C-alpha positions as CSV (number, residue, x, y, z in Angstrom):
1,M,-25.4,6.4,10.6
2,S,-23.8,7.4,7.2
3,D,-22.9,4.9,4.7
4,A,-20.0,7.2,3.3
5,I,-16.7,6.0,2.9
6,E,-13.8,8.1,4.2
7,I,-10.0,7.7,4.1
8,K,-8.5,7.8,7.5
9,E,-5.6,6.6,9.6
10,I,-6.2,3.2,11.0
11,S,-4.1,0.9,13.2
12,V,-2.0,-1.7,11.8
13,E,-4.0,-4.3,13.5
14,Q,-7.2,-3.0,11.6
15,A,-5.2,-3.4,8.5
16,R,-4.1,-7.0,8.9
17,P,-7.5,-8.8,8.4
18,I,-7.8,-7.3,4.7
19,R,-4.1,-8.1,4.3
20,Q,-4.9,-11.6,5.0
21,C,-8.3,-12.1,3.2
22,V,-7.1,-10.2,0.0
23,L,-3.3,-10.4,-0.4
24,R,-2.2,-13.4,1.4
25,P,-4.9,-15.9,2.4
26,H,-2.6,-18.8,2.5
27,Q,-0.6,-17.2,5.4
28,A,-1.0,-17.5,9.3
29,A,-1.8,-14.2,11.0
30,S,1.8,-14.0,12.4
31,E,3.1,-13.9,8.9
32,L,1.1,-10.8,8.2
33,V,3.3,-8.7,10.8
34,Y,5.7,-6.6,8.3
35,P,8.9,-5.3,9.4
36,G,8.5,-1.6,10.1
37,D,4.5,-1.8,10.7
38,D,5.0,-0.2,14.3
39,A,8.0,2.3,13.2
40,P,7.3,5.7,14.5
41,D,7.5,7.0,10.6
42,S,5.1,4.2,9.4
43,F,1.4,5.0,8.8
44,H,-1.5,3.1,7.9
45,L,-4.7,4.4,6.0
46,G,-8.1,2.7,5.4
47,A,-11.1,3.4,3.4
48,V,-13.6,3.0,6.0
49,R,-17.4,2.7,6.1
50,S,-18.9,3.4,9.6
51,D,-16.2,0.9,11.6
52,E,-15.7,-1.4,8.7
53,V,-12.3,-1.2,6.8
54,L,-12.7,-1.7,3.1
55,A,-9.3,-0.8,1.7
56,I,-5.9,-0.3,3.3
57,L,-2.6,1.1,2.4
58,S,0.5,0.9,4.7
59,M,3.5,3.5,4.0
60,Y,6.8,3.1,5.5
61,C,10.1,5.0,5.4
62,S,12.3,2.4,3.5
63,P,15.0,2.8,0.8
64,K,14.4,1.2,-2.5
65,P,16.1,-2.2,-3.0
66,N,19.8,-1.9,-3.4
67,E,20.0,1.6,-2.5
68,N,20.4,3.4,0.8
69,T,18.7,7.0,0.1
70,Q,15.6,8.2,1.6
71,A,12.5,6.7,0.1
72,W,8.9,5.7,1.0
73,R,7.5,2.3,0.6
74,I,3.9,1.4,0.0
75,R,3.1,-2.3,1.2
76,G,0.0,-4.3,1.7
77,M,-2.3,-2.2,-0.5
78,A,-5.6,-4.0,-0.8
79,S,-9.4,-3.7,-1.2
80,V,-12.2,-5.7,-0.7
81,P,-14.0,-6.8,-4.1
82,E,-17.1,-4.7,-3.3
83,I,-15.2,-1.3,-3.8
84,R,-12.8,-2.2,-6.4
85,G,-13.1,0.1,-9.2
86,T,-14.7,2.9,-7.3
87,G,-11.7,5.1,-6.8
88,F,-11.0,4.6,-3.2
89,G,-7.6,2.7,-4.0
90,R,-6.6,5.8,-6.0
91,R,-7.6,8.1,-3.2
92,L,-5.7,6.1,-0.6
93,V,-2.5,6.3,-2.7
94,E,-3.1,10.2,-3.2
95,V,-3.6,10.7,0.5
96,A,-0.6,8.5,1.4
97,C,1.5,10.3,-1.0
98,D,0.5,13.7,0.2
99,R,1.1,12.8,3.8
100,A,4.6,11.3,3.3
101,W,5.7,14.2,0.9
102,N,4.6,16.6,3.8
103,I,7.2,14.7,5.8
104,E,9.8,14.2,3.3
105,K,10.0,14.9,-0.5
106,A,11.6,11.4,-1.4
107,P,10.4,8.9,-4.2
108,I,7.6,6.3,-3.3
109,W,7.9,2.8,-4.4
110,C,6.2,-0.5,-4.0
111,N,6.7,-4.1,-5.1
112,A,3.6,-4.3,-7.3
113,R,1.9,-7.4,-8.4
114,E,1.8,-7.8,-12.3
115,S,-2.0,-7.6,-12.0
116,A,-1.7,-4.2,-10.3
117,F,1.0,-2.4,-13.0
118,G,-1.8,-0.8,-15.0
119,F,-3.3,0.6,-11.6
120,Y,0.0,2.1,-10.4
121,E,0.9,3.4,-14.1
122,K,-2.3,5.4,-14.0
123,L,-1.2,7.3,-10.9
124,G,2.3,8.1,-12.6
125,F,4.3,5.1,-11.0
126,V,7.0,3.7,-13.5
127,I,8.5,0.2,-13.5
128,E,12.4,0.4,-12.4
129,G,14.2,-3.0,-13.4
130,G,12.8,-6.2,-14.3
131,I,10.0,-8.5,-13.2
132,F,10.6,-10.8,-10.3
133,E,8.7,-13.8,-8.8
134,I,7.6,-13.7,-5.0
135,D,7.1,-17.2,-3.9
136,G,3.7,-18.4,-3.4
137,I,2.3,-14.8,-4.7
138,G,3.5,-14.3,-8.3
139,P,5.3,-11.8,-10.4
140,H,6.1,-8.4,-9.1
141,A,8.0,-5.4,-10.4
142,V,9.5,-2.4,-8.5
143,M,7.3,0.8,-9.3
144,V,8.4,4.0,-8.5
145,L,6.7,7.7,-8.3
146,S,9.0,10.5,-8.1
147,P,7.9,13.7,-5.8
148,V,6.0,16.4,-7.5
């Protein structure tokens, strides 16, 4: 069996354990069900080795805050410590953007944690608006990537 890690579509059920252990360890499993998880235009990607999910990204068709035009939203992006800094987060974002833009060339946005600003900036995302607090999680900003 190969130890290679590949980026592939996963089910939302496969994404939720990483959501909990990396992003929201203080929340119950029921709180890890995000609106839009099961929408027909949503998809979930993972960096997977054998059957083990090591990193996740969920993509939703969702307007930016206070807007009503078409956009894509990255939510629940996370990786286990063992693969951080190895480029698989970047690959997840690249594959997700390509897939979304093959459907609809619209901006891609996320509520980025302050600790992830640099990661998203390296991928071309820019901060729109100010920094805001999400209770129990910390400072965030809306970051946006325009279609190429």
